[in-house]
mmCIF file as gemmi writes it, N, C-alpha and C atoms, coordinates in Angstrom:
data_model
loop_
_atom_site.group_PDB
_atom_site.id
_atom_site.type_symbol
_atom_site.label_atom_id
_atom_site.label_alt_id
_atom_site.label_comp_id
_atom_site.label_asym_id
_atom_site.label_entity_id
_atom_site.label_seq_id
_atom_site.pdbx_PDB_ins_code
_atom_site.Cartn_x
_atom_site.Cartn_y
_atom_site.Cartn_z
_atom_site.occupancy
_atom_site.B_iso_or_equiv
_atom_site.pdbx_formal_charge
_atom_site.auth_seq_id
_atom_site.auth_asym_id
_atom_site.pdbx_PDB_model_num
ATOM 1 N N . UNK Axp A 1 ? 0.838 -1.175 0 1 0 ? 1 A 1
ATOM 2 C CA . UNK Axp A 1 ? 0 0 0 1 0 ? 1 A 1
ATOM 3 C C . UNK Axp A 1 ? 0.888 1.244 0 1 0 ? 1 A 1
ATOM 4 N N . UNK Axp A 2 ? 0.522 2.242 -0.826 1 0 ? 2 A 1
ATOM 5 C CA . UNK Axp A 2 ? 1.284 3.484 -0.927 1 0 ? 2 A 1
ATOM 6 C C . UNK Axp A 2 ? 0.895 4.425 0.199 1 0 ? 2 A 1
ATOM 7 N N . UNK Axp A 3 ? 1.86 5.109 0.672 1 0 ? 3 A 1
ATOM 8 C CA . UNK Axp A 3 ? 1.62 6.102 1.72 1 0 ? 3 A 1
ATOM 9 C C . UNK Axp A 3 ? 1.044 7.349 1.053 1 0 ? 3 A 1
ATOM 10 N N . UNK Axp A 4 ? 0.016 7.978 1.614 1 0 ? 4 A 1
ATOM 11 C CA . UNK Axp A 4 ? -0.617 9.131 0.948 1 0 ? 4 A 1
ATOM 12 C C . UNK Axp A 4 ? 0.293 10.364 0.867 1 0 ? 4 A 1
ATOM 13 N N . UNK Axp A 5 ? 1.269 10.486 1.765 1 0 ? 5 A 1
ATOM 14 C CA . UNK Axp A 5 ? 2.148 11.665 1.742 1 0 ? 5 A 1
ATOM 15 C C . UNK Axp A 5 ? 3.252 11.542 0.707 1 0 ? 5 A 1
ATOM 16 N N . UNK Axp A 6 ? 3.526 10.334 0.219 1 0 ? 6 A 1
ATOM 17 C CA . UNK Axp A 6 ? 4.577 10.161 -0.776 1 0 ? 6 A 1
ATOM 18 C C . UNK Axp A 6 ? 4.019 10.06 -2.183 1 0 ? 6 A 1
ATOM 19 N N . UNK Axp A 7 ? 2.72 10.05 -2.34 1 0 ? 7 A 1
ATOM 20 C CA . UNK Axp A 7 ? 2.12 10.004 -3.676 1 0 ? 7 A 1
ATOM 21 C C . UNK Axp A 7 ? 2.36 11.331 -4.385 1 0 ? 7 A 1
ATOM 22 N N . UNK Axp A 8 ? 2.501 11.28 -5.703 1 0 ? 8 A 1
ATOM 23 C CA . UNK Axp A 8 ? 2.771 12.517 -6.438 1 0 ? 8 A 1
ATOM 24 C C . UNK Axp A 8 ? 1.514 13.385 -6.465 1 0 ? 8 A 1
ATOM 25 N N . UNK Axp A 9 ? 1.748 14.672 -6.289 1 0 ? 9 A 1
ATOM 26 C CA . UNK Axp A 9 ? 0.667 15.639 -6.268 1 0 ? 9 A 1
ATOM 27 C C . UNK Axp A 9 ? 0.844 16.554 -7.477 1 0 ? 9 A 1
ATOM 28 N N . UNK Axp A 10 ? -0.035 16.501 -8.471 1 0 ? 10 A 1
ATOM 29 C CA . UNK Axp A 10 ? 0.172 17.321 -9.675 1 0 ? 10 A 1
ATOM 30 C C . UNK Axp A 10 ? 0.118 18.821 -9.391 1 0 ? 10 A 1
ATOM 31 N N . UNK Axp A 11 ? -0.729 19.27 -8.477 1 0 ? 11 A 1
ATOM 32 C CA . UNK Axp A 11 ? -0.806 20.693 -8.164 1 0 ? 11 A 1
ATOM 33 C C . UNK Axp A 11 ? 0.472 21.196 -7.498 1 0 ? 11 A 1
ATOM 34 N N . UNK Axp A 12 ? 1.019 20.374 -6.605 1 0 ? 12 A 1
ATOM 35 C CA . UNK Axp A 12 ? 2.275 20.755 -5.957 1 0 ? 12 A 1
ATOM 36 C C . UNK Axp A 12 ? 3.397 20.788 -6.975 1 0 ? 12 A 1
ATOM 37 N N . UNK Axp A 13 ? 3.384 19.854 -7.898 1 0 ? 13 A 1
ATOM 38 C CA . UNK Axp A 13 ? 4.407 19.828 -8.936 1 0 ? 13 A 1
ATOM 39 C C . UNK Axp A 13 ? 4.329 21.077 -9.804 1 0 ? 13 A 1
ATOM 40 N N . UNK Axp A 14 ? 3.135 21.475 -10.193 1 0 ? 14 A 1
ATOM 41 C CA . UNK Axp A 14 ? 2.96 22.682 -11.005 1 0 ? 14 A 1
ATOM 42 C C . UNK Axp A 14 ? 3.405 23.914 -10.229 1 0 ? 14 A 1
ATOM 43 N N . UNK Axp A 15 ? 3.029 23.994 -8.958 1 0 ? 15 A 1
ATOM 44 C CA . UNK Axp A 15 ? 3.387 25.147 -8.134 1 0 ? 15 A 1
ATOM 45 C C . UNK Axp A 15 ? 4.898 25.238 -7.966 1 0 ? 15 A 1
ATOM 46 N N . UNK Axp A 16 ? 5.563 24.114 -7.687 1 0 ? 16 A 1
ATOM 47 C CA . UNK Axp A 16 ? 7.016 24.126 -7.51 1 0 ? 16 A 1
ATOM 48 C C . UNK Axp A 16 ? 7.732 24.465 -8.814 1 0 ? 16 A 1
ATOM 49 N N . UNK Axp A 17 ? 7.19 24.005 -9.924 1 0 ? 17 A 1
ATOM 50 C CA . UNK Axp A 17 ? 7.784 24.322 -11.215 1 0 ? 17 A 1
ATOM 51 C C . UNK Axp A 17 ? 7.705 25.825 -11.49 1 0 ? 17 A 1
ATOM 52 N N . UNK Axp A 18 ? 6.566 26.437 -11.204 1 0 ? 18 A 1
ATOM 53 C CA . UNK Axp A 18 ? 6.418 27.88 -11.397 1 0 ? 18 A 1
ATOM 54 C C . UNK Axp A 18 ? 7.338 28.656 -10.456 1 0 ? 18 A 1
ATOM 55 N N . UNK Axp A 19 ? 7.443 28.203 -9.213 1 0 ? 19 A 1
ATOM 56 C CA . UNK Axp A 19 ? 8.322 28.877 -8.248 1 0 ? 19 A 1
ATOM 57 C C . UNK Axp A 19 ? 9.777 28.784 -8.701 1 0 ? 19 A 1
ATOM 58 N N . UNK Axp A 20 ? 10.168 27.635 -9.217 1 0 ? 20 A 1
ATOM 59 C CA . UNK Axp A 20 ? 11.531 27.461 -9.7 1 0 ? 20 A 1
ATOM 60 C C . UNK Axp A 20 ? 11.793 28.362 -10.906 1 0 ? 20 A 1
ATOM 61 N N . UNK Axp A 21 ? 10.814 28.499 -11.777 1 0 ? 21 A 1
ATOM 62 C CA . UNK Axp A 21 ? 10.95 29.366 -12.946 1 0 ? 21 A 1
ATOM 63 C C . UNK Axp A 21 ? 11.119 30.823 -12.517 1 0 ? 21 A 1
ATOM 64 N N . UNK Axp A 22 ? 10.316 31.278 -11.568 1 0 ? 22 A 1
ATOM 65 C CA . UNK Axp A 22 ? 10.425 32.658 -11.087 1 0 ? 22 A 1
ATOM 66 C C . UNK Axp A 22 ? 11.757 32.892 -10.375 1 0 ? 22 A 1
ATOM 67 N N . UNK Axp A 23 ? 12.2 31.911 -9.6 1 0 ? 23 A 1
ATOM 68 C CA . UNK Axp A 23 ? 13.477 32.064 -8.903 1 0 ? 23 A 1
ATOM 69 C C . UNK Axp A 23 ? 14.629 32.139 -9.906 1 0 ? 23 A 1
ATOM 70 N N . UNK Axp A 24 ? 14.547 31.359 -10.975 1 0 ? 24 A 1
ATOM 71 C CA . UNK Axp A 24 ? 15.583 31.418 -12.003 1 0 ? 24 A 1
ATOM 72 C C . UNK Axp A 24 ? 15.622 32.759 -12.702 1 0 ? 24 A 1
ATOM 73 N N . UNK Axp A 25 ? 14.451 33.315 -12.999 1 0 ? 25 A 1
ATOM 74 C CA . UNK Axp A 25 ? 14.398 34.632 -13.641 1 0 ? 25 A 1
ATOM 75 C C . UNK Axp A 25 ? 14.939 35.708 -12.707 1 0 ? 25 A 1
ATOM 76 N N . UNK Axp A 26 ? 14.566 35.658 -11.438 1 0 ? 26 A 1
ATOM 77 C CA . UNK Axp A 26 ? 15.054 36.645 -10.469 1 0 ? 26 A 1
ATOM 78 C C . UNK Axp A 26 ? 16.572 36.541 -10.322 1 0 ? 26 A 1
ATOM 79 N N . UNK Axp A 27 ? 17.071 35.327 -10.314 1 0 ? 27 A 1
ATOM 80 C CA . UNK Axp A 27 ? 18.514 35.13 -10.216 1 0 ? 27 A 1
ATOM 81 C C . UNK Axp A 27 ? 19.219 35.712 -11.435 1 0 ? 27 A 1
ATOM 82 N N . UNK Axp A 28 ? 18.647 35.526 -12.609 1 0 ? 28 A 1
ATOM 83 C CA . UNK Axp A 28 ? 19.239 36.086 -13.822 1 0 ? 28 A 1
ATOM 84 C C . UNK Axp A 28 ? 19.274 37.601 -13.798 1 0 ? 28 A 1
ATOM 85 N N . UNK Axp A 29 ? 18.171 38.225 -13.361 1 0 ? 29 A 1
ATOM 86 C CA . UNK Axp A 29 ? 18.142 39.686 -13.265 1 0 ? 29 A 1
ATOM 87 C C . UNK Axp A 29 ? 19.161 40.196 -12.253 1 0 ? 29 A 1
ATOM 88 N N . UNK Axp A 30 ? 19.269 39.516 -11.116 1 0 ? 30 A 1
ATOM 89 C CA . UNK Axp A 30 ? 20.22 39.942 -10.09 1 0 ? 30 A 1
ATOM 90 C C . UNK Axp A 30 ? 21.659 39.805 -10.593 1 0 ? 30 A 1
ATOM 91 N N . UNK Axp A 31 ? 21.957 38.716 -11.277 1 0 ? 31 A 1
ATOM 92 C CA . UNK Axp A 31 ? 23.312 38.533 -11.804 1 0 ? 31 A 1
ATOM 93 C C . UNK Axp A 31 ? 23.638 39.568 -12.876 1 0 ? 31 A 1
ATOM 94 N N . UNK Axp A 32 ? 22.666 39.907 -13.714 1 0 ? 32 A 1
ATOM 95 C CA . UNK Axp A 32 ? 22.899 40.919 -14.747 1 0 ? 32 A 1
ATOM 96 C C . UNK Axp A 32 ? 23.182 42.28 -14.12 1 0 ? 32 A 1
ATOM 97 N N . UNK Axp A 33 ? 22.423 42.641 -13.098 1 0 ? 33 A 1
ATOM 98 C CA . UNK Axp A 33 ? 22.649 43.922 -12.421 1 0 ? 33 A 1
ATOM 99 C C . UNK Axp A 33 ? 24.01 43.94 -11.735 1 0 ? 33 A 1
ATOM 100 N N . UNK Axp A 34 ? 24.396 42.828 -11.138 1 0 ? 34 A 1
ATOM 101 C CA . UNK Axp A 34 ? 25.705 42.727 -10.499 1 0 ? 34 A 1
ATOM 102 C C . UNK Axp A 34 ? 26.813 42.933 -11.526 1 0 ? 34 A 1
ATOM 103 N N . UNK Axp A 35 ? 26.67 42.313 -12.702 1 0 ? 35 A 1
ATOM 104 C CA . UNK Axp A 35 ? 27.676 42.478 -13.748 1 0 ? 35 A 1
ATOM 105 C C . UNK Axp A 35 ? 27.75 43.93 -14.219 1 0 ? 35 A 1
ATOM 106 N N . UNK Axp A 36 ? 26.594 44.596 -14.345 1 0 ? 36 A 1
ATOM 107 C CA . UNK Axp A 36 ? 26.599 46.006 -14.76 1 0 ? 36 A 1
ATOM 108 C C . UNK Axp A 36 ? 27.317 46.87 -13.732 1 0 ? 36 A 1
ATOM 109 N N . UNK Axp A 37 ? 27.046 46.635 -12.468 1 0 ? 37 A 1
ATOM 110 C CA . UNK Axp A 37 ? 27.695 47.436 -11.422 1 0 ? 37 A 1
ATOM 111 C C . UNK Axp A 37 ? 29.189 47.177 -11.384 1 0 ? 37 A 1
ATOM 112 N N . UNK Axp A 38 ? 29.591 45.921 -11.56 1 0 ? 38 A 1
ATOM 113 C CA . UNK Axp A 38 ? 31.018 45.604 -11.553 1 0 ? 38 A 1
ATOM 114 C C . UNK Axp A 38 ? 31.733 46.255 -12.737 1 0 ? 38 A 1
ATOM 115 N N . UNK Axp A 39 ? 31.111 46.252 -13.901 1 0 ? 39 A 1
ATOM 116 C CA . UNK Axp A 39 ? 31.716 46.897 -15.073 1 0 ? 39 A 1
ATOM 117 C C . UNK Axp A 39 ? 31.857 48.394 -14.842 1 0 ? 39 A 1
ATOM 118 N N . UNK Axp A 40 ? 30.825 49.006 -14.268 1 0 ? 40 A 1
ATOM 119 C CA . UNK Axp A 40 ? 30.864 50.439 -13.983 1 0 ? 40 A 1
ATOM 120 C C . UNK Axp A 40 ? 31.972 50.764 -12.974 1 0 ? 40 A 1
ATOM 121 N N . UNK Axp A 41 ? 32.076 49.962 -11.928 1 0 ? 41 A 1
ATOM 122 C CA . UNK Axp A 41 ? 33.103 50.209 -10.913 1 0 ? 41 A 1
ATOM 123 C C . UNK Axp A 41 ? 34.496 50.015 -11.485 1 0 ? 41 A 1
ATOM 124 N N . UNK Axp A 42 ? 34.668 48.998 -12.33 1 0 ? 42 A 1
ATOM 125 C CA . UNK Axp A 42 ? 35.98 48.752 -12.922 1 0 ? 42 A 1
ATOM 126 C C . UNK Axp A 42 ? 36.382 49.908 -13.84 1 0 ? 42 A 1
ATOM 127 N N . UNK Axp A 43 ? 35.449 50.426 -14.615 1 0 ? 43 A 1
ATOM 128 C CA . UNK Axp A 43 ? 35.755 51.556 -15.492 1 0 ? 43 A 1
ATOM 129 C C . UNK Axp A 43 ? 36.121 52.789 -14.674 1 0 ? 43 A 1
ATOM 130 N N . UNK Axp A 44 ? 35.402 53.027 -13.588 1 0 ? 44 A 1
ATOM 131 C CA . UNK Axp A 44 ? 35.699 54.182 -12.744 1 0 ? 44 A 1
ATOM 132 C C . UNK Axp A 44 ? 37.062 54.04 -12.071 1 0 ? 44 A 1
ATOM 133 N N . UNK Axp A 45 ? 37.379 52.846 -11.592 1 0 ? 45 A 1
ATOM 134 C CA . UNK Axp A 45 ? 38.68 52.647 -10.943 1 0 ? 45 A 1
ATOM 135 C C . UNK Axp A 45 ? 39.82 52.786 -11.945 1 0 ? 45 A 1
ATOM 136 N N . UNK Axp A 46 ? 39.608 52.312 -13.183 1 0 ? 46 A 1
ATOM 137 C CA . UNK Axp A 46 ? 40.632 52.47 -14.211 1 0 ? 46 A 1
ATOM 138 C C . UNK Axp A 46 ? 40.869 53.946 -14.505 1 0 ? 46 A 1
ATOM 139 N N . UNK Axp A 47 ? 39.785 54.712 -14.589 1 0 ? 47 A 1
ATOM 140 C CA . UNK Axp A 47 ? 39.91 56.15 -14.843 1 0 ? 47 A 1
ATOM 141 C C . UNK Axp A 47 ? 40.637 56.838 -13.691 1 0 ? 47 A 1
ATOM 142 N N . UNK Axp A 48 ? 40.32 56.479 -12.462 1 0 ? 48 A 1
ATOM 143 C CA . UNK Axp A 48 ? 41.003 57.078 -11.31 1 0 ? 48 A 1
ATOM 144 C C . UNK Axp A 48 ? 42.482 56.73 -11.306 1 0 ? 48 A 1
ATOM 145 N N . UNK Axp A 49 ? 42.806 55.487 -11.664 1 0 ? 49 A 1
ATOM 146 C CA . UNK Axp A 49 ? 44.215 55.077 -11.688 1 0 ? 49 A 1
ATOM 147 C C . UNK Axp A 49 ? 44.977 55.849 -12.766 1 0 ? 49 A 1
ATOM 148 N N . UNK Axp A 50 ? 44.365 55.989 -13.939 1 0 ? 50 A 1
ATOM 149 C CA . UNK Axp A 50 ? 45.025 56.75 -14.995 1 0 ? 50 A 1
ATOM 150 C C . UNK Axp A 50 ? 45.216 58.203 -14.596 1 0 ? 50 A 1
ATOM 151 N N . UNK Axp A 51 ? 44.208 58.798 -13.979 1 0 ? 51 A 1
ATOM 152 C CA . UNK Axp A 51 ? 44.345 60.185 -13.512 1 0 ? 51 A 1
ATOM 153 C C . UNK Axp A 51 ? 45.442 60.311 -12.463 1 0 ? 51 A 1
ATOM 154 N N . UNK Axp A 52 ? 45.541 59.345 -11.577 1 0 ? 52 A 1
ATOM 155 C CA . UNK Axp A 52 ? 46.548 59.397 -10.522 1 0 ? 52 A 1
ATOM 156 C C . UNK Axp A 52 ? 47.957 59.366 -11.096 1 0 ? 52 A 1
ATOM 157 N N . UNK Axp A 53 ? 48.183 58.511 -12.109 1 0 ? 53 A 1
ATOM 158 C CA . UNK Axp A 53 ? 49.534 58.351 -12.633 1 0 ? 53 A 1
ATOM 159 C C . UNK Axp A 53 ? 49.874 59.34 -13.74 1 0 ? 53 A 1
ATOM 160 N N . UNK Axp A 54 ? 48.91 59.858 -14.466 1 0 ? 54 A 1
ATOM 161 C CA . UNK Axp A 54 ? 49.242 60.718 -15.611 1 0 ? 54 A 1
ATOM 162 C C . UNK Axp A 54 ? 49.022 62.2 -15.352 1 0 ? 54 A 1
ATOM 163 N N . UNK Axp A 55 ? 48.188 62.584 -14.423 1 0 ? 55 A 1
ATOM 164 C CA . UNK Axp A 55 ? 47.93 63.998 -14.182 1 0 ? 55 A 1
ATOM 165 C C . UNK Axp A 55 ? 49.166 64.763 -13.728 1 0 ? 55 A 1
ATOM 166 N N . UNK Axp A 56 ? 50.025 64.213 -12.852 1 0 ? 56 A 1
ATOM 167 C CA . UNK Axp A 56 ? 51.222 64.978 -12.467 1 0 ? 56 A 1
ATOM 168 C C . UNK Axp A 56 ? 52.175 65.207 -13.638 1 0 ? 56 A 1
ATOM 169 N N . UNK Axp A 57 ? 52.119 64.39 -14.675 1 0 ? 57 A 1
ATOM 170 C CA . UNK Axp A 57 ? 53.015 64.554 -15.812 1 0 ? 57 A 1
ATOM 171 C C . UNK Axp A 57 ? 52.501 65.591 -16.798 1 0 ? 57 A 1
ATOM 172 N N . UNK Axp A 58 ? 51.229 65.864 -16.763 1 0 ? 58 A 1
ATOM 173 C CA . UNK Axp A 58 ? 50.628 66.812 -17.711 1 0 ? 58 A 1
ATOM 174 C C . UNK Axp A 58 ? 50.891 68.247 -17.261 1 0 ? 58 A 1
ATOM 175 N N . UNK Axp A 59 ? 50.937 69.176 -18.22 1 0 ? 59 A 1
ATOM 176 C CA . UNK Axp A 59 ? 51.105 70.591 -17.828 1 0 ? 59 A 1
ATOM 177 C C . UNK Axp A 59 ? 49.862 71.068 -17.095 1 0 ? 59 A 1
ATOM 178 N N . UNK Axp A 60 ? 50.01 72.072 -16.253 1 0 ? 60 A 1
ATOM 179 C CA . UNK Axp A 60 ? 48.848 72.56 -15.501 1 0 ? 60 A 1
ATOM 180 C C . UNK Axp A 60 ? 47.764 73.096 -16.436 1 0 ? 60 A 1
ATOM 181 N N . UNK Axp A 61 ? 46.556 72.884 -16.07 1 0 ? 61 A 1
ATOM 182 C CA . UNK Axp A 61 ? 45.425 73.327 -16.87 1 0 ? 61 A 1
ATOM 183 C C . UNK Axp A 61 ? 45.047 74.733 -16.434 1 0 ? 61 A 1
ATOM 184 N N . UNK Axp A 62 ? 45.088 75.653 -17.391 1 0 ? 62 A 1
ATOM 185 C CA . UNK Axp A 62 ? 44.706 77.026 -17.047 1 0 ? 62 A 1
ATOM 186 C C . UNK Axp A 62 ? 43.258 77.223 -17.437 1 0 ? 62 A 1
ATOM 187 N N . UNK Axp A 63 ? 42.517 77.856 -16.575 1 0 ? 63 A 1
ATOM 188 C CA . UNK Axp A 63 ? 41.11 78.083 -16.834 1 0 ? 63 A 1
ATOM 189 C C . UNK Axp A 63 ? 40.914 79.249 -17.809 1 0 ? 63 A 1
ATOM 190 N N . UNK Axp A 64 ? 39.776 79.282 -18.435 1 0 ? 64 A 1
ATOM 191 C CA . UNK Axp A 64 ? 39.478 80.386 -19.337 1 0 ? 64 A 1
ATOM 192 C C . UNK Axp A 64 ? 39.239 81.659 -18.51 1 0 ? 64 A 1
ATOM 193 N N . UNK Axp A 65 ? 39.811 82.739 -18.988 1 0 ? 65 A 1
ATOM 194 C CA . UNK Axp A 65 ? 39.644 83.994 -18.279 1 0 ? 65 A 1
ATOM 195 C C . UNK Axp A 65 ? 38.724 84.89 -19.089 1 0 ? 65 A 1
ATOM 196 N N . UNK Axp A 66 ? 37.885 85.615 -18.385 1 0 ? 66 A 1
ATOM 197 C CA . UNK Axp A 66 ? 37.011 86.567 -19.051 1 0 ? 66 A 1
ATOM 198 C C . UNK Axp A 66 ? 37.782 87.846 -19.355 1 0 ? 66 A 1
ATOM 199 N N . UNK Axp A 67 ? 37.463 88.371 -20.512 1 0 ? 67 A 1
ATOM 200 C CA . UNK Axp A 67 ? 38.059 89.67 -20.84 1 0 ? 67 A 1
ATOM 201 C C . UNK Axp A 67 ? 37.182 90.775 -20.263 1 0 ? 67 A 1
ATOM 202 N N . UNK Axp A 68 ? 37.815 91.752 -19.689 1 0 ? 68 A 1
ATOM 203 C CA . UNK Axp A 68 ? 37.082 92.884 -19.147 1 0 ? 68 A 1
ATOM 204 C C . UNK Axp A 68 ? 36.795 93.867 -20.269 1 0 ? 68 A 1
ATOM 205 N N . UNK Axp A 69 ? 35.643 94.453 -20.213 1 0 ? 69 A 1
ATOM 206 C CA . UNK Axp A 69 ? 35.273 95.431 -21.234 1 0 ? 69 A 1
ATOM 207 C C . UNK Axp A 69 ? 35.526 96.828 -20.771 1 0 ? 69 A 1
């Protein structure tokens, strides 16, 4: 005789399948956002590193001056 708690339940199977599908989509969105943030941070850090090493070698930047009338 089969135990009633171990018998397959089609509604539970459908519900778990939908939950797994939603969790997979949420995981994909979270991973994509993480990759975007990491790319942005890496680009910013590269720019800061280049500014740190190359700015002292460049001539000073003079601002535009207004002419008096």
